[in-house]
MOPAC internal coordinates of N, CA, C and O (Angstrom, degrees):
PM7 1SCF
backbone

  N    0.0000 0     0.00 0     0.00 0    0    0    0
  C    1.4337 1     0.00 0     0.00 0    1    0    0
  C    1.4984 1   116.59 1     0.00 0    2    1    0
  O    1.2310 1   122.01 1   137.64 1    3    2    1
  N    1.4630 1   113.76 1   -42.36 1    3    2    1
  C    1.4520 1   118.60 1   177.38 1    5    3    2
  C    1.5369 1   115.50 1   -64.01 1    6    5    3
  O    1.2310 1   122.47 1   148.34 1    7    6    5
  N    1.3317 1   112.88 1   -31.66 1    7    6    5
  C    1.4986 1   119.38 1   179.84 1    9    7    6
  C    1.4400 1   109.95 1   -66.18 1   10    9    7
  O    1.2310 1   120.03 1   133.84 1   11   10    9
  N    1.3456 1   117.54 1   -46.16 1   11   10    9
  C    1.4603 1   122.10 1   178.72 1   13   11   10
  C    1.5815 1   109.59 1   -65.63 1   14   13   11
  O    1.2310 1   118.29 1   139.06 1   15   14   13
  N    1.2654 1   120.86 1   -40.94 1   15   14   13
  C    1.4542 1   118.24 1   172.56 1   17   15   14
  C    1.4893 1   118.74 1   -56.39 1   18   17   15
  O    1.2310 1   122.53 1   136.83 1   19   18   17
  N    1.3252 1   112.75 1   -43.17 1   19   18   17
  C    1.5437 1   117.99 1   175.95 1   21   19   18
  C    1.4645 1   107.74 1   -62.74 1   22   21   19
  O    1.2310 1   117.88 1   132.32 1   23   22   21
  N    1.2625 1   121.65 1   -47.68 1   23   22   21
  C    1.4292 1   125.77 1   178.14 1   25   23   22
  C    1.5216 1   115.08 1   -51.47 1   26   25   23
  O    1.2310 1   120.97 1   132.24 1   27   26   25
  N    1.3325 1   115.76 1   -47.76 1   27   26   25
  C    1.4179 1   124.51 1   178.55 1   29   27   26
  C    1.4887 1   108.09 1   -63.64 1   30   29   27
  O    1.2310 1   119.79 1   131.76 1   31   30   29
  N    1.3303 1   118.00 1   -48.24 1   31   30   29
  C    1.4624 1   122.24 1  -176.85 1   33   31   30
  C    1.6048 1   110.51 1   -58.74 1   34   33   31
  O    1.2310 1   123.62 1   132.26 1   35   34   33
  N    1.3875 1   110.65 1   -47.74 1   35   34   33
  C    1.4950 1   116.57 1   179.37 1   37   35   34
  C    1.5201 1   111.66 1   -65.78 1   38   37   35
  O    1.2310 1   119.26 1   145.58 1   39   38   37
  N    1.2596 1   119.01 1   -34.42 1   39   38   37
  C    1.4889 1   119.83 1   173.51 1   41   39   38
  C    1.5750 1   116.34 1   -63.01 1   42   41   39
  O    1.2310 1   123.29 1   136.57 1   43   42   41
  N    1.3131 1   111.31 1   -43.43 1   43   42   41
  C    1.4519 1   118.70 1   177.10 1   45   43   42
  C    1.4864 1   113.97 1   -67.77 1   46   45   43
  O    1.2310 1   119.37 1   143.23 1   47   46   45
  N    1.3517 1   118.80 1   -36.77 1   47   46   45
  C    1.4310 1   121.71 1   177.96 1   49   47   46
  C    1.4847 1   108.26 1   -72.39 1   50   49   47
  O    1.2310 1   116.80 1   142.91 1   51   50   49
  N    1.3096 1   123.69 1   -37.09 1   51   50   49
  C    1.4285 1   125.10 1  -176.90 1   53   51   50
  C    1.5452 1   108.34 1   -68.45 1   54   53   51
  O    1.2310 1   120.99 1   138.20 1   55   54   53
  N    1.3657 1   115.72 1   -41.80 1   55   54   53
  C    1.4317 1   115.30 1   177.38 1   57   55   54
  C    1.4479 1   114.27 1   -64.00 1   58   57   55
  O    1.2310 1   119.92 1   139.44 1   59   58   57
  N    1.2979 1   117.75 1   -40.56 1   59   58   57
  C    1.5432 1   126.30 1  -179.85 1   61   59   58
  C    1.5921 1   104.16 1   -64.50 1   62   61   59
  O    1.2310 1   120.05 1   129.17 1   63   62   61
  N    1.2657 1   117.50 1   -50.83 1   63   62   61
  C    1.4858 1   117.33 1  -177.66 1   65   63   62
  C    1.5048 1   112.57 1   -64.46 1   66   65   63
  O    1.2310 1   117.25 1   144.88 1   67   66   65
  N    1.3020 1   122.83 1   -35.12 1   67   66   65
  C    1.5235 1   120.99 1   170.75 1   69   67   66
  C    1.4799 1   112.88 1   -65.95 1   70   69   67
  O    1.2310 1   119.64 1   145.05 1   71   70   69
  N    1.3022 1   118.29 1   -34.95 1   71   70   69
  C    1.4638 1   124.03 1   177.22 1   73   71   70
  C    1.4827 1   111.06 1   -65.26 1   74   73   71
  O    1.2310 1   120.87 1   133.70 1   75   74   73
  N    1.3505 1   115.94 1   -46.30 1   75   74   73
  C    1.4855 1   115.68 1   178.82 1   77   75   74
  C    1.5038 1   111.75 1   -67.39 1   78   77   75
  O    1.2310 1   120.36 1   141.41 1   79   78   77
  N    1.3056 1   116.92 1   -38.59 1   79   78   77
  C    1.4807 1   120.19 1   176.26 1   81   79   78
  C    1.5872 1   113.01 1   -60.26 1   82   81   79
  O    1.2310 1   121.22 1   137.76 1   83   82   81
  N    1.2379 1   115.27 1   -42.24 1   83   82   81
  C    1.4173 1   119.58 1   177.24 1   85   83   82
  C    1.4567 1   116.36 1   -68.11 1   86   85   83
  O    1.2310 1   118.81 1   146.85 1   87   86   85
  N    1.3144 1   119.88 1   -33.15 1   87   86   85
  C    1.4302 1   128.25 1   170.90 1   89   87   86
  C    1.6523 1   109.08 1   -60.74 1   90   89   87
  O    1.2310 1   121.82 1   138.14 1   91   90   89
  N    1.3441 1   114.13 1   -41.86 1   91   90   89
  C    1.4935 1   118.93 1  -176.97 1   93   91   90
  C    1.5483 1   107.27 1   -69.95 1   94   93   91
  O    1.2310 1   118.26 1   141.06 1   95   94   93
  N    1.2977 1   120.92 1   -38.94 1   95   94   93
  C    1.4804 1   124.75 1  -178.63 1   97   95   94
  C    1.4723 1   106.13 1   -69.03 1   98   97   95
  O    1.2310 1   119.11 1   134.09 1   99   98   97
  N    1.3079 1   119.30 1   -45.91 1   99   98   97
  C    1.4658 1   118.81 1  -179.26 1  101   99   98
  C    1.5110 1   110.82 1   -60.25 1  102  101   99
  O    1.2310 1   117.04 1   145.45 1  103  102  101
  N    1.2662 1   123.23 1   -34.55 1  103  102  101
  C    1.3483 1   130.60 1  -178.09 1  105  103  102
  C    1.5639 1   111.40 1   -70.36 1  106  105  103
  O    1.2310 1   122.01 1   151.55 1  107  106  105
  N    1.3326 1   113.75 1   -28.45 1  107  106  105
  C    1.5304 1   120.86 1  -178.57 1  109  107  106
  C    1.5232 1   107.61 1  -112.12 1  110  109  107
  O    1.2310 1   118.38 1  -133.09 1  111  110  109
  N    1.3312 1   120.68 1    46.91 1  111  110  109
  C    1.4739 1   122.60 1  -177.24 1  113  111  110
  C    1.4773 1   113.26 1   -52.31 1  114  113  111
  O    1.2310 1   118.21 1   141.85 1  115  114  113
  N    1.3240 1   121.02 1   -38.15 1  115  114  113
  C    1.4722 1   124.95 1  -178.90 1  117  115  114
  C    1.4716 1   113.96 1   -65.87 1  118  117  115
  O    1.2310 1   120.05 1   153.22 1  119  118  117
  N    1.3630 1   117.50 1   -26.78 1  119  118  117
  C    1.4876 1   122.55 1  -172.26 1  121  119  118
  C    1.5008 1   109.49 1   -97.24 1  122  121  119
  O    1.2310 1   118.53 1   179.88 1  123  122  121
  N    1.3179 1   120.40 1    -0.12 1  123  122  121
  C    1.4652 1   117.65 1  -173.41 1  125  123  122
  C    1.4435 1   114.08 1   -63.07 1  126  125  123
  O    1.2310 1   121.02 1   148.03 1  127  126  125
  N    1.3764 1   115.66 1   -31.97 1  127  126  125
  C    1.5066 1   116.97 1  -173.33 1  129  127  126
  C    1.5462 1   107.05 1  -107.63 1  130  129  127
  O    1.2310 1   120.54 1  -146.35 1  131  130  129
  N    1.4104 1   116.58 1    33.65 1  131  130  129
  C    1.4715 1   118.71 1   167.18 1  133  131  130
  C    1.3886 1   113.23 1    84.08 1  134  133  131
  O    1.2310 1   115.70 1  -164.42 1  135  134  133
  N    1.3711 1   125.76 1    15.58 1  135  134  133
  C    1.4638 1   122.23 1  -178.01 1  137  135  134
  C    1.5608 1   103.74 1   -80.52 1  138  137  135
  O    1.2310 1   121.80 1   -55.52 1  139  138  137
  N    1.2231 1   114.16 1   124.48 1  139  138  137
  C    1.4933 1   124.35 1   179.16 1  141  139  138
  C    1.5563 1   112.43 1   -72.02 1  142  141  139
  O    1.2310 1   120.22 1   -32.74 1  143  142  141
  N    1.2441 1   117.18 1   147.26 1  143  142  141
  C    1.3960 1   118.72 1   175.59 1  145  143  142
  C    1.5484 1   109.23 1  -104.56 1  146  145  143
  O    1.2310 1   118.34 1   -43.45 1  147  146  145
  N    1.1997 1   120.76 1   136.55 1  147  146  145
  C    1.4309 1   122.49 1  -169.77 1  149  147  146
  C    1.4836 1   114.80 1   -81.18 1  150  149  147
  O    1.2310 1   121.25 1   157.32 1  151  150  149
  N    1.2939 1   115.21 1   -22.68 1  151  150  149
  C    1.5453 1   123.00 1  -176.38 1  153  151  150
  C    1.4673 1   107.45 1  -109.76 1  154  153  151
  O    1.2310 1   121.27 1   -29.26 1  155  154  153
  N    1.3930 1   115.17 1   150.74 1  155  154  153
  C    1.6105 1   123.03 1   173.77 1  157  155  154
  C    1.4628 1   104.89 1   -79.99 1  158  157  155
  O    1.2310 1   121.88 1   -49.59 1  159  158  157
  N    1.3358 1   114.02 1   130.41 1  159  158  157
  C    1.4687 1   122.57 1   176.25 1  161  159  158
  C    1.4174 1   104.85 1  -127.77 1  162  161  159
  O    1.2310 1   118.37 1   -46.64 1  163  162  161
  N    1.4016 1   120.70 1   133.36 1  163  162  161
  C    1.4049 1   121.21 1   176.02 1  165  163  162
  C    1.6117 1   107.07 1   -93.25 1  166  165  163
  O    1.2310 1   123.15 1   -20.71 1  167  166  165
  N    1.3575 1   111.57 1   159.29 1  167  166  165
  C    1.5075 1   117.95 1   176.22 1  169  167  166
  C    1.4577 1   113.51 1   -72.58 1  170  169  167
  O    1.2310 1   118.31 1   -47.60 1  171  170  169
  N    1.2554 1   120.82 1   132.40 1  171  170  169
  C    1.5025 1   118.82 1   176.00 1  173  171  170
  C    1.5448 1   107.69 1  -138.92 1  174  173  171
  O    1.2310 1   121.73 1   -29.63 1  175  174  173
  N    1.3071 1   114.29 1   150.37 1  175  174  173
  C    1.4849 1   124.82 1   171.53 1  177  175  174
  C    1.5714 1   108.63 1    67.64 1  178  177  175
  O    1.2310 1   121.81 1    52.04 1  179  178  177
  N    1.3913 1   114.13 1  -127.96 1  179  178  177
  C    1.3724 1   122.85 1  -176.59 1  181  179  178
  C    1.4951 1   111.98 1   -60.85 1  182  181  179
  O    1.2310 1   118.91 1   141.99 1  183  182  181
  N    1.2990 1   119.69 1   -38.01 1  183  182  181
  C    1.4324 1   123.62 1  -177.51 1  185  183  182
  C    1.5560 1   111.47 1   -64.10 1  186  185  183
  O    1.2310 1   121.66 1   142.55 1  187  186  185
  N    1.3476 1   114.43 1   -37.45 1  187  186  185
  C    1.5227 1   119.50 1   174.64 1  189  187  186
  C    1.4803 1   111.15 1   -69.06 1  190  189  187
  O    1.2310 1   119.32 1   138.90 1  191  190  189
  N    1.3401 1   118.91 1   -41.10 1  191  190  189
  C    1.4588 1   124.76 1   179.18 1  193  191  190
  C    1.5773 1   110.65 1   -61.98 1  194  193  191
  O    1.2310 1   120.94 1   135.30 1  195  194  193
  N    1.3647 1   115.80 1   -44.70 1  195  194  193
  C    1.4552 1   121.80 1   177.26 1  197  195  194
  C    1.5595 1   109.09 1   -64.07 1  198  197  195
  O    1.2310 1   119.34 1   136.10 1  199  198  197
  N    1.2297 1   118.87 1   -43.90 1  199  198  197
  C    1.5183 1   122.53 1   177.23 1  201  199  198
  C    1.4500 1   111.76 1   -58.66 1  202  201  199
  O    1.2310 1   118.54 1   129.74 1  203  202  201
  N    1.2715 1   120.39 1   -50.26 1  203  202  201
  C    1.4906 1   124.23 1   175.44 1  205  203  202
  C    1.4565 1   117.95 1   -66.12 1  206  205  203
  O    1.2310 1   120.37 1   146.82 1  207  206  205
  N    1.3500 1   116.89 1   -33.18 1  207  206  205
  C    1.4251 1   123.50 1   174.68 1  209  207  206
  C    1.4720 1   109.22 1   -66.49 1  210  209  207
  O    1.2310 1   120.52 1   138.81 1  211  210  209
  N    1.3785 1   116.61 1   -41.19 1  211  210  209
  C    1.4521 1   114.38 1   179.66 1  213  211  210
  C    1.4407 1   112.04 1   -63.19 1  214  213  211
  O    1.2310 1   116.73 1   135.50 1  215  214  213
  N    1.2956 1   123.81 1   -44.50 1  215  214  213
  C    1.4916 1   130.21 1   176.35 1  217  215  214
  C    1.5005 1   109.51 1   -53.34 1  218  217  215
  O    1.2310 1   119.20 1   128.92 1  219  218  217
  N    1.3334 1   119.13 1   -51.08 1  219  218  217
  C    1.4874 1   122.10 1  -178.06 1  221  219  218
  C    1.4490 1   108.23 1   -64.51 1  222  221  219
  O    1.2310 1   117.47 1   128.03 1  223  222  221
  N    1.3250 1   122.42 1   -51.97 1  223  222  221
  C    1.3892 1   125.69 1  -174.83 1  225  223  222
  C    1.5309 1   115.24 1   -56.95 1  226  225  223
  O    1.2310 1   122.47 1   136.71 1  227  226  225
  N    1.4207 1   112.86 1   -43.29 1  227  226  225
  C    1.4270 1   123.97 1   174.64 1  229  227  226
  C    1.4057 1   113.83 1   -63.82 1  230  229  227
  O    1.2310 1   117.13 1   139.74 1  231  230  229
  N    1.2480 1   123.07 1   -40.26 1  231  230  229
  C    1.3597 1   131.55 1   173.70 1  233  231  230
  C    1.5476 1   113.61 1   -63.37 1  234  233  231
  O    1.2310 1   119.90 1   132.97 1  235  234  233
  N    1.2673 1   117.80 1   -47.03 1  235  234  233
  C    1.4652 1   122.98 1   173.93 1  237  235  234
  C    1.5407 1   110.74 1   -61.63 1  238  237  235
  O    1.2310 1   120.76 1   135.74 1  239  238  237
  N    1.3476 1   116.15 1   -44.26 1  239  238  237
  C    1.3208 1   119.32 1   179.46 1  241  239  238
  C    1.5228 1   118.29 1   -58.46 1  242  241  239
  O    1.2310 1   123.67 1   134.36 1  243  242  241
  N    1.3261 1   110.57 1   -45.64 1  243  242  241
  C    1.4836 1   119.31 1   173.85 1  245  243  242
  C    1.5663 1   114.86 1   -59.31 1  246  245  243
  O    1.2310 1   124.68 1   140.08 1  247  246  245
  N    1.3884 1   108.62 1   -39.92 1  247  246  245
  C    1.4916 1   116.12 1  -179.68 1  249  247  246
  C    1.4842 1   109.67 1   -65.82 1  250  249  247
  O    1.2310 1   119.18 1   130.24 1  251  250  249
  N    1.3247 1   119.17 1   -49.76 1  251  250  249
  C    1.4263 1   123.48 1   178.12 1  253  251  250
  C    1.5352 1   116.40 1   -62.03 1  254  253  251
  O    1.2310 1   121.80 1   148.91 1  255  254  253
  N    1.2789 1   114.16 1   -31.09 1  255  254  253
  C    1.5082 1   120.00 1   173.31 1  257  255  254
  C    1.4560 1   111.91 1   -69.82 1  258  257  255
  O    1.2310 1   119.68 1   136.31 1  259  258  257
  N    1.3162 1   118.21 1   -43.69 1  259  258  257
  C    1.5458 1   122.74 1   175.73 1  261  259  258
  C    1.5782 1   107.85 1   -61.00 1  262  261  259
  O    1.2310 1   121.05 1   130.60 1  263  262  261
  N    1.4215 1   115.60 1   -49.40 1  263  262  261
  C    1.4365 1   115.49 1  -178.00 1  265  263  262
  C    1.4783 1   111.12 1   -57.65 1  266  265  263
  O    1.2310 1   121.31 1   136.90 1  267  266  265
  N    1.4343 1   115.10 1   -43.10 1  267  266  265
  C    1.4461 1   119.26 1   179.55 1  269  267  266
  C    1.5155 1   114.34 1   -56.33 1  270  269  267
  O    1.2310 1   121.48 1   137.28 1  271  270  269
  N    1.3601 1   114.77 1   -42.72 1  271  270  269
  C    1.4843 1   114.47 1   177.79 1  273  271  270
  C    1.4928 1   115.91 1   -69.15 1  274  273  271
  O    1.2310 1   122.22 1   148.75 1  275  274  273
  N    1.3948 1   113.35 1   -31.25 1  275  274  273
  C    1.4877 1   113.29 1   177.08 1  277  275  274
  C    1.4572 1   110.93 1   -72.98 1  278  277  275
  O    1.2310 1   117.21 1   140.66 1  279  278  277
  N    1.2896 1   122.92 1   -39.34 1  279  278  277
  C    1.4511 1   125.37 1   177.19 1  281  279  278
  C    1.4558 1   111.74 1   -64.20 1  282  281  279
  O    1.2310 1   117.71 1   137.45 1  283  282  281
  N    1.2865 1   121.97 1   -42.55 1  283  282  281
  C    1.5202 1   124.12 1  -178.34 1  285  283  282
  C    1.5573 1   108.30 1   -66.11 1  286  285  283
  O    1.2310 1   118.83 1   139.26 1  287  286  285
  N    1.3637 1   119.83 1   -40.74 1  287  286  285
  C    1.4519 1   121.48 1  -173.58 1  289  287  286
  C    1.3242 1   113.46 1   -81.70 1  290  289  287
  O    1.2310 1   120.10 1   180.00 1  291  290  289

């Protein structure tokens, strides 16, 4: 039962993480192919929220994956 729960949690986190990453790429369409921006620009509004959400979701994903390995073994 526990193994199935971890699998479902990891699946949902991975789908969420991919979705947040795709939203970030869509917002920076000009930078997708490596075009550098000459001026410094800070993140604001939804861009900042997506950036922080990516960090939080990725951290939770890694933590759940590590816990899953510890519980299995």
